[in-house]
C-alpha positions in Angstrom: -15.4 -12.4 5.8 -15.6 -9.2 3.8 -12.4 -7.9 2.3 -11.9 -4.1 1.6 -9.6 -3.4 -1.4 -8.5 0.2 -2.0 -6.6 1.2 -5.2 -5.6 4.7 -5.3 -3.3 6.4 -7.9 -1.5 9.2 -6.0 0.6 11.6 -8.1 3.7 12.5 -6.3 5.2 14.9 -8.9 7.9 17.2 -8.0 6.4 20.0 -10.0 2.9 20.3 -11.2 1.3 18.1 -8.5 -2.2 17.4 -9.0 -4.7 16.0 -6.3 -5.2 12.3 -5.1 -7.9 10.2 -6.0 -8.8 7.2 -3.9 -11.2 4.5 -5.0 -12.7 1.9 -2.6 -14.0 -1.4 -3.8 -15.4 -4.2 -1.6 -14.4 -7.6 -2.6 -14.6 -11.1 -1.4 -12.0 -13.9 -2.0 -8.7 -13.7 -4.1 -7.2 -10.7 -5.6 -4.0 -9.3 -7.2 -2.0 -6.6 -5.8 1.3 -5.1 -7.3 1.6 -8.0 -9.5 1.1 -10.8 -6.8 -2.1 -12.9 -6.6 -3.3 -14.0 -3.1 -6.4 -15.6 -1.5 -6.2 -13.3 1.6 -3.8 -11.3 3.7 -2.0 -14.3 5.0 -1.5 -15.6 1.5 -0.2 -12.4 0.3 2.4 -12.4 3.1 3.5 -15.9 2.4 4.0 -15.0 -1.6 5.9 -11.7 -0.5 8.2 -13.8 1.8 8.9 -16.1 -1.1 9.9 -13.3 -3.4 13.7 -13.2 -3.9 13.5 -9.5 -4.8 11.6 -8.5 -1.6 13.4 -8.1 1.7 12.0 -7.5 5.3 12.8 -4.1 6.4 13.0 -3.3 10.1 9.6 -3.7 11.7 7.7 -1.4 13.8 5.2 -2.4 16.5 2.4 -2.4 14.4 3.5 -3.4 10.9 5.9 -5.7 8.9 7.4 -4.1 5.9 8.9 -5.5 2.8 10.8 -3.4 0.2 11.9 -4.3 -3.1 15.8 -4.5 -4.2 15.1 -1.3 -6.1 13.1 0.5 -3.4 10.2 1.2 -5.8 7.6 -1.4 -4.3 6.8 -1.4 -0.6 4.5 -4.0 1.1 3.2 -3.4 4.6 1.2 -5.9 6.7 -0.6 -5.2 10.0 0.5 -7.2 13.1 -2.0 -9.1 15.1 -2.1 -6.6 17.9 -3.6 -3.9 15.3 -7.4 -3.5 15.2 -7.0 -3.6 11.3 -5.7 -7.1 11.4 -5.3 -8.7 8.9 -4.6 -6.1 6.3 -2.1 -5.6 3.7 -1.1 -2.7 1.4 1.3 -2.5 -1.4 2.7 0.8 -2.9 4.5 1.0 -6.4 6.4 4.0 -7.5 6.8 4.7 -11.2 7.1 7.6 -13.5 4.4 9.0 -16.1 5.0 10.1 -19.4 6.2 13.6 -18.2 8.8 12.0 -15.8 6.7 12.7 -12.7 6.9 10.1 -9.9 3.5 8.3 -9.2 2.7 6.2 -6.5 -0.1 3.6 -6.8 -1.2 2.2 -3.6 -3.6 -1.0 -3.1 -5.0 -2.0 0.3 -6.6 -5.2 1.4 -8.4 -5.1 4.7 -10.1 -7.9 6.1 -11.8 -6.7 9.3 -14.7 -4.2 10.0 -15.2 -1.4 7.5 -14.7 1.6 9.9 -11.5 0.0 11.2 -10.4 -0.5 7.7 -11.4 3.2 6.7 -9.3 4.5 9.4 -6.1 2.4 8.2 -6.8 3.7 4.4 -6.8 7.3 5.8 -3.8 6.8 7.7 -1.9 5.6 4.7 -3.4 8.2 2.4 -2.1 10.9 4.9 1.3 9.3 4.8 1.2 9.6 0.9 0.2 13.0 1.1 3.1 13.7 3.4 5.6 12.1 1.0 3.8 14.0 -2.1 4.5 17.3 -0.3 7.8 16.5 0.7 8.9 15.6 -2.8 7.1 18.6 -4.1 9.0 20.9 -1.7 12.3 19.2 -2.7 13.2 17.6 0.7 
């Protein structure tokens, strides 16, 4: 089955924010996201659950969420009831050389491309909302 891997570096700076760039890549088989290697979304879920530094947060009807102890890494897995199942995304926060926050998101979606594109758009909008919120000091 074709897997879609999206990697985007989204700048979330409090001042001097620049635009976001999203890069799509189509890929088969194993990949590495946020430092974890997996064969598919299910394999990533097994590895994330086994990580001592990642803990499951309260789930929604659509997603299972895992957050690192420091809060800087987040993993989100679609539930079987979602059209974009199976899919996984990882977002990692870091600071650039100027001290601005940067969020790097990677997305792996293993279903039809239009469904995956809609999921990627949804996460991109959430990242943009976060960027605006931080830029406005909220």
